[in-house]
PyMOL CGO cylinders between C-alpha atoms (Angstrom):
from pymol import cmd
from pymol.cgo import CYLINDER

trace = [
    CYLINDER, -0.01, 0.02, 0.04, 2.86, 2.33, 0.80, 0.3, 1, 1, 1, 1, 1, 1,
    CYLINDER, 2.86, 2.33, 0.80, 4.46, 1.74, -2.59, 0.3, 1, 1, 1, 1, 1, 1,
    CYLINDER, 4.46, 1.74, -2.59, 1.21, 2.62, -4.28, 0.3, 1, 1, 1, 1, 1, 1,
    CYLINDER, 1.21, 2.62, -4.28, 0.92, 5.78, -2.22, 0.3, 1, 1, 1, 1, 1, 1,
    CYLINDER, 0.92, 5.78, -2.22, 4.52, 6.80, -2.95, 0.3, 1, 1, 1, 1, 1, 1,
    CYLINDER, 4.52, 6.80, -2.95, 4.02, 6.16, -6.64, 0.3, 1, 1, 1, 1, 1, 1,
    CYLINDER, 4.02, 6.16, -6.64, 0.92, 8.33, -6.64, 0.3, 1, 1, 1, 1, 1, 1,
    CYLINDER, 0.92, 8.33, -6.64, 2.75, 11.18, -4.83, 0.3, 1, 1, 1, 1, 1, 1,
    CYLINDER, 2.75, 11.18, -4.83, 5.67, 10.98, -7.25, 0.3, 1, 1, 1, 1, 1, 1,
    CYLINDER, 5.67, 10.98, -7.25, 3.31, 11.02, -10.22, 0.3, 1, 1, 1, 1, 1, 1,
    CYLINDER, 3.31, 11.02, -10.22, 1.60, 14.15, -8.98, 0.3, 1, 1, 1, 1, 1, 1,
    CYLINDER, 1.60, 14.15, -8.98, 4.97, 15.74, -8.12, 0.3, 1, 1, 1, 1, 1, 1,
    CYLINDER, 4.97, 15.74, -8.12, 6.35, 15.34, -11.65, 0.3, 1, 1, 1, 1, 1, 1,
    CYLINDER, 6.35, 15.34, -11.65, 3.15, 15.92, -13.68, 0.3, 1, 1, 1, 1, 1, 1,
    CYLINDER, 3.15, 15.92, -13.68, 1.89, 19.07, -12.00, 0.3, 1, 1, 1, 1, 1, 1,
    CYLINDER, 1.89, 19.07, -12.00, 4.68, 21.32, -13.29, 0.3, 1, 1, 1, 1, 1, 1,
    CYLINDER, 4.68, 21.32, -13.29, 4.24, 19.85, -16.78, 0.3, 1, 1, 1, 1, 1, 1,
    CYLINDER, 4.24, 19.85, -16.78, 0.63, 21.08, -16.90, 0.3, 1, 1, 1, 1, 1, 1,
    CYLINDER, 0.63, 21.08, -16.90, 1.60, 24.48, -15.60, 0.3, 1, 1, 1, 1, 1, 1,
    CYLINDER, 1.60, 24.48, -15.60, 4.42, 24.96, -18.07, 0.3, 1, 1, 1, 1, 1, 1,
    CYLINDER, 4.42, 24.96, -18.07, 2.70, 23.40, -21.08, 0.3, 1, 1, 1, 1, 1, 1,
    CYLINDER, 2.70, 23.40, -21.08, 2.32, 26.67, -23.02, 0.3, 1, 1, 1, 1, 1, 1,
    CYLINDER, 2.32, 26.67, -23.02, 3.90, 30.07, -22.80, 0.3, 1, 1, 1, 1, 1, 1,
    CYLINDER, 3.90, 30.07, -22.80, 0.80, 31.81, -24.14, 0.3, 1, 1, 1, 1, 1, 1,
    CYLINDER, 0.80, 31.81, -24.14, 2.81, 33.82, -26.64, 0.3, 1, 1, 1, 1, 1, 1,
    CYLINDER, 2.81, 33.82, -26.64, 5.02, 35.45, -24.01, 0.3, 1, 1, 1, 1, 1, 1,
    CYLINDER, 5.02, 35.45, -24.01, 8.30, 34.39, -25.71, 0.3, 1, 1, 1, 1, 1, 1,
    CYLINDER, 8.30, 34.39, -25.71, 7.24, 36.02, -29.00, 0.3, 1, 1, 1, 1, 1, 1,
    CYLINDER, 7.24, 36.02, -29.00, 6.12, 39.20, -27.19, 0.3, 1, 1, 1, 1, 1, 1,
    CYLINDER, 6.12, 39.20, -27.19, 9.39, 39.43, -25.23, 0.3, 1, 1, 1, 1, 1, 1,
    CYLINDER, 9.39, 39.43, -25.23, 11.43, 38.87, -28.41, 0.3, 1, 1, 1, 1, 1, 1,
    CYLINDER, 11.43, 38.87, -28.41, 9.60, 41.63, -30.26, 0.3, 1, 1, 1, 1, 1, 1,
    CYLINDER, 9.60, 41.63, -30.26, 10.09, 43.99, -27.32, 0.3, 1, 1, 1, 1, 1, 1,
    CYLINDER, 10.09, 43.99, -27.32, 13.79, 43.28, -27.30, 0.3, 1, 1, 1, 1, 1, 1,
    CYLINDER, 13.79, 43.28, -27.30, 13.90, 41.74, -23.84, 0.3, 1, 1, 1, 1, 1, 1,
    CYLINDER, 13.90, 41.74, -23.84, 16.36, 39.16, -22.75, 0.3, 1, 1, 1, 1, 1, 1,
    CYLINDER, 16.36, 39.16, -22.75, 15.00, 35.67, -22.38, 0.3, 1, 1, 1, 1, 1, 1,
    CYLINDER, 15.00, 35.67, -22.38, 15.96, 32.53, -20.49, 0.3, 1, 1, 1, 1, 1, 1,
    CYLINDER, 15.96, 32.53, -20.49, 17.68, 31.77, -17.37, 0.3, 1, 1, 1, 1, 1, 1,
    CYLINDER, 17.68, 31.77, -17.37, 20.67, 34.05, -17.97, 0.3, 1, 1, 1, 1, 1, 1,
    CYLINDER, 20.67, 34.05, -17.97, 18.40, 37.10, -18.11, 0.3, 1, 1, 1, 1, 1, 1,
    CYLINDER, 18.40, 37.10, -18.11, 17.73, 36.85, -14.37, 0.3, 1, 1, 1, 1, 1, 1,
    CYLINDER, 17.73, 36.85, -14.37, 20.15, 37.85, -11.60, 0.3, 1, 1, 1, 1, 1, 1,
    CYLINDER, 20.15, 37.85, -11.60, 21.67, 35.09, -9.48, 0.3, 1, 1, 1, 1, 1, 1,
    CYLINDER, 21.67, 35.09, -9.48, 19.53, 36.10, -6.49, 0.3, 1, 1, 1, 1, 1, 1,
    CYLINDER, 19.53, 36.10, -6.49, 16.38, 35.44, -8.46, 0.3, 1, 1, 1, 1, 1, 1,
    CYLINDER, 16.38, 35.44, -8.46, 17.61, 32.06, -9.62, 0.3, 1, 1, 1, 1, 1, 1,
    CYLINDER, 17.61, 32.06, -9.62, 18.54, 31.02, -6.09, 0.3, 1, 1, 1, 1, 1, 1,
    CYLINDER, 18.54, 31.02, -6.09, 15.19, 32.26, -4.83, 0.3, 1, 1, 1, 1, 1, 1,
    CYLINDER, 15.19, 32.26, -4.83, 13.36, 30.16, -7.46, 0.3, 1, 1, 1, 1, 1, 1,
    CYLINDER, 13.36, 30.16, -7.46, 15.35, 27.12, -6.43, 0.3, 1, 1, 1, 1, 1, 1,
    CYLINDER, 15.35, 27.12, -6.43, 14.53, 27.66, -2.77, 0.3, 1, 1, 1, 1, 1, 1,
    CYLINDER, 14.53, 27.66, -2.77, 10.80, 28.06, -3.62, 0.3, 1, 1, 1, 1, 1, 1,
    CYLINDER, 10.80, 28.06, -3.62, 10.83, 24.74, -5.55, 0.3, 1, 1, 1, 1, 1, 1,
    CYLINDER, 10.83, 24.74, -5.55, 12.62, 23.00, -2.66, 0.3, 1, 1, 1, 1, 1, 1,
    CYLINDER, 12.62, 23.00, -2.66, 10.14, 24.38, -0.07, 0.3, 1, 1, 1, 1, 1, 1,
    CYLINDER, 10.14, 24.38, -0.07, 7.23, 23.36, -2.23, 0.3, 1, 1, 1, 1, 1, 1,
    CYLINDER, 7.23, 23.36, -2.23, 8.58, 19.80, -2.48, 0.3, 1, 1, 1, 1, 1, 1,
    CYLINDER, 8.58, 19.80, -2.48, 9.04, 19.73, 1.27, 0.3, 1, 1, 1, 1, 1, 1,
    CYLINDER, 9.04, 19.73, 1.27, 5.45, 20.91, 1.76, 0.3, 1, 1, 1, 1, 1, 1,
    CYLINDER, 5.45, 20.91, 1.76, 4.22, 18.15, -0.59, 0.3, 1, 1, 1, 1, 1, 1,
    CYLINDER, 4.22, 18.15, -0.59, 6.23, 15.58, 1.34, 0.3, 1, 1, 1, 1, 1, 1,
    CYLINDER, 6.23, 15.58, 1.34, 4.90, 16.82, 4.62, 0.3, 1, 1, 1, 1, 1, 1,
    CYLINDER, 4.90, 16.82, 4.62, 1.28, 16.61, 3.37, 0.3, 1, 1, 1, 1, 1, 1,
    CYLINDER, 1.28, 16.61, 3.37, 1.95, 13.12, 1.98, 0.3, 1, 1, 1, 1, 1, 1,
    CYLINDER, 1.95, 13.12, 1.98, 3.44, 11.91, 5.27, 0.3, 1, 1, 1, 1, 1, 1,
    CYLINDER, 3.44, 11.91, 5.27, 0.51, 13.36, 7.23, 0.3, 1, 1, 1, 1, 1, 1,
    CYLINDER, 0.51, 13.36, 7.23, -1.94, 11.55, 4.97, 0.3, 1, 1, 1, 1, 1, 1,
    CYLINDER, -1.94, 11.55, 4.97, 0.04, 8.32, 5.20, 0.3, 1, 1, 1, 1, 1, 1,
    CYLINDER, 0.04, 8.32, 5.20, 0.27, 8.55, 9.04, 0.3, 1, 1, 1, 1, 1, 1,
    CYLINDER, 0.27, 8.55, 9.04, -3.40, 9.32, 9.28, 0.3, 1, 1, 1, 1, 1, 1,
    CYLINDER, -3.40, 9.32, 9.28, -4.31, 6.44, 7.02, 0.3, 1, 1, 1, 1, 1, 1,
    CYLINDER, -4.31, 6.44, 7.02, -2.09, 4.06, 9.04, 0.3, 1, 1, 1, 1, 1, 1,
    CYLINDER, -2.09, 4.06, 9.04, -3.75, 5.25, 12.24, 0.3, 1, 1, 1, 1, 1, 1,
    CYLINDER, -3.75, 5.25, 12.24, -7.27, 4.78, 10.88, 0.3, 1, 1, 1, 1, 1, 1,
    CYLINDER, -7.27, 4.78, 10.88, -6.52, 1.33, 9.57, 0.3, 1, 1, 1, 1, 1, 1,
    CYLINDER, -6.52, 1.33, 9.57, -4.70, 0.20, 12.75, 0.3, 1, 1, 1, 1, 1, 1,
    CYLINDER, -4.70, 0.20, 12.75, -7.96, -1.24, 14.18, 0.3, 1, 1, 1, 1, 1, 1,
    CYLINDER, -7.96, -1.24, 14.18, -6.89, -0.45, 17.72, 0.3, 1, 1, 1, 1, 1, 1,
    CYLINDER, -6.89, -0.45, 17.72, -3.58, -2.36, 17.51, 0.3, 1, 1, 1, 1, 1, 1,
    CYLINDER, -3.58, -2.36, 17.51, -1.23, -0.42, 19.87, 0.3, 1, 1, 1, 1, 1, 1,
    CYLINDER, -1.23, -0.42, 19.87, 1.91, -1.13, 17.78, 0.3, 1, 1, 1, 1, 1, 1,
    CYLINDER, 1.91, -1.13, 17.78, 0.37, 0.17, 14.59, 0.3, 1, 1, 1, 1, 1, 1,
    CYLINDER, 0.37, 0.17, 14.59, -1.11, 3.21, 16.31, 0.3, 1, 1, 1, 1, 1, 1,
    CYLINDER, -1.11, 3.21, 16.31, 2.30, 4.06, 17.78, 0.3, 1, 1, 1, 1, 1, 1,
    CYLINDER, 2.30, 4.06, 17.78, 4.00, 3.79, 14.39, 0.3, 1, 1, 1, 1, 1, 1,
    CYLINDER, 4.00, 3.79, 14.39, 1.36, 6.09, 12.89, 0.3, 1, 1, 1, 1, 1, 1,
    CYLINDER, 1.36, 6.09, 12.89, 1.90, 8.60, 15.68, 0.3, 1, 1, 1, 1, 1, 1,
    CYLINDER, 1.90, 8.60, 15.68, 5.62, 8.45, 15.14, 0.3, 1, 1, 1, 1, 1, 1,
    CYLINDER, 5.62, 8.45, 15.14, 5.18, 9.17, 11.43, 0.3, 1, 1, 1, 1, 1, 1,
    CYLINDER, 5.18, 9.17, 11.43, 2.97, 12.16, 12.12, 0.3, 1, 1, 1, 1, 1, 1,
    CYLINDER, 2.97, 12.16, 12.12, 5.27, 13.43, 14.88, 0.3, 1, 1, 1, 1, 1, 1,
    CYLINDER, 5.27, 13.43, 14.88, 8.38, 13.06, 12.73, 0.3, 1, 1, 1, 1, 1, 1,
    CYLINDER, 8.38, 13.06, 12.73, 6.75, 14.87, 9.78, 0.3, 1, 1, 1, 1, 1, 1,
    CYLINDER, 6.75, 14.87, 9.78, 5.63, 17.74, 12.03, 0.3, 1, 1, 1, 1, 1, 1,
    CYLINDER, 5.63, 17.74, 12.03, 9.07, 18.08, 13.64, 0.3, 1, 1, 1, 1, 1, 1,
    CYLINDER, 9.07, 18.08, 13.64, 10.65, 18.05, 10.16, 0.3, 1, 1, 1, 1, 1, 1,
    CYLINDER, 10.65, 18.05, 10.16, 8.37, 20.78, 8.99, 0.3, 1, 1, 1, 1, 1, 1,
    CYLINDER, 8.37, 20.78, 8.99, 9.04, 22.94, 12.07, 0.3, 1, 1, 1, 1, 1, 1,
    CYLINDER, 9.04, 22.94, 12.07, 12.79, 22.59, 11.53, 0.3, 1, 1, 1, 1, 1, 1,
    CYLINDER, 12.79, 22.59, 11.53, 12.60, 23.54, 7.87, 0.3, 1, 1, 1, 1, 1, 1,
    CYLINDER, 12.60, 23.54, 7.87, 10.29, 26.48, 8.62, 0.3, 1, 1, 1, 1, 1, 1,
    CYLINDER, 10.29, 26.48, 8.62, 12.63, 27.72, 11.37, 0.3, 1, 1, 1, 1, 1, 1,
    CYLINDER, 12.63, 27.72, 11.37, 15.69, 27.40, 9.17, 0.3, 1, 1, 1, 1, 1, 1,
    CYLINDER, 15.69, 27.40, 9.17, 13.87, 29.38, 6.42, 0.3, 1, 1, 1, 1, 1, 1,
    CYLINDER, 13.87, 29.38, 6.42, 12.75, 32.08, 8.94, 0.3, 1, 1, 1, 1, 1, 1,
    CYLINDER, 12.75, 32.08, 8.94, 16.22, 32.50, 10.39, 0.3, 1, 1, 1, 1, 1, 1,
    CYLINDER, 16.22, 32.50, 10.39, 17.83, 32.61, 6.95, 0.3, 1, 1, 1, 1, 1, 1,
    CYLINDER, 17.83, 32.61, 6.95, 15.24, 35.18, 5.80, 0.3, 1, 1, 1, 1, 1, 1,
    CYLINDER, 15.24, 35.18, 5.80, 15.85, 37.33, 8.85, 0.3, 1, 1, 1, 1, 1, 1,
    CYLINDER, 15.85, 37.33, 8.85, 19.63, 37.24, 8.57, 0.3, 1, 1, 1, 1, 1, 1,
    CYLINDER, 19.63, 37.24, 8.57, 19.58, 38.08, 4.84, 0.3, 1, 1, 1, 1, 1, 1,
    CYLINDER, 19.58, 38.08, 4.84, 17.09, 40.92, 5.35, 0.3, 1, 1, 1, 1, 1, 1,
    CYLINDER, 17.09, 40.92, 5.35, 19.24, 42.28, 8.19, 0.3, 1, 1, 1, 1, 1, 1,
    CYLINDER, 19.24, 42.28, 8.19, 22.39, 42.21, 6.05, 0.3, 1, 1, 1, 1, 1, 1,
    CYLINDER, 22.39, 42.21, 6.05, 20.88, 43.95, 3.00, 0.3, 1, 1, 1, 1, 1, 1,
]
cmd.load_cgo(trace, "trace")
């Protein structure tokens, strides 16, 4: 069951950006006619790093959501077995702690960078 759930999460993770980036709606042609730079090299390094961080944080959010769903599903299907309930609680607790650590790291980094600039 876990393998099926993992396959479903990976499928959604890799297909969602494909739908969002399927068409540029004529923006490349418009930028070309306006004489604007295009592509990755047209952006400053800060914007590129910021985009990478956004993608990583989005993936972490999706993983957190998936782990919470998985832990809740395990808890609901435990049928009162103490060992399975404890495993489900451990999954939910570990996911929550991981999210708190990532959020704190992002907040501290954001604060330090804003203070320096």
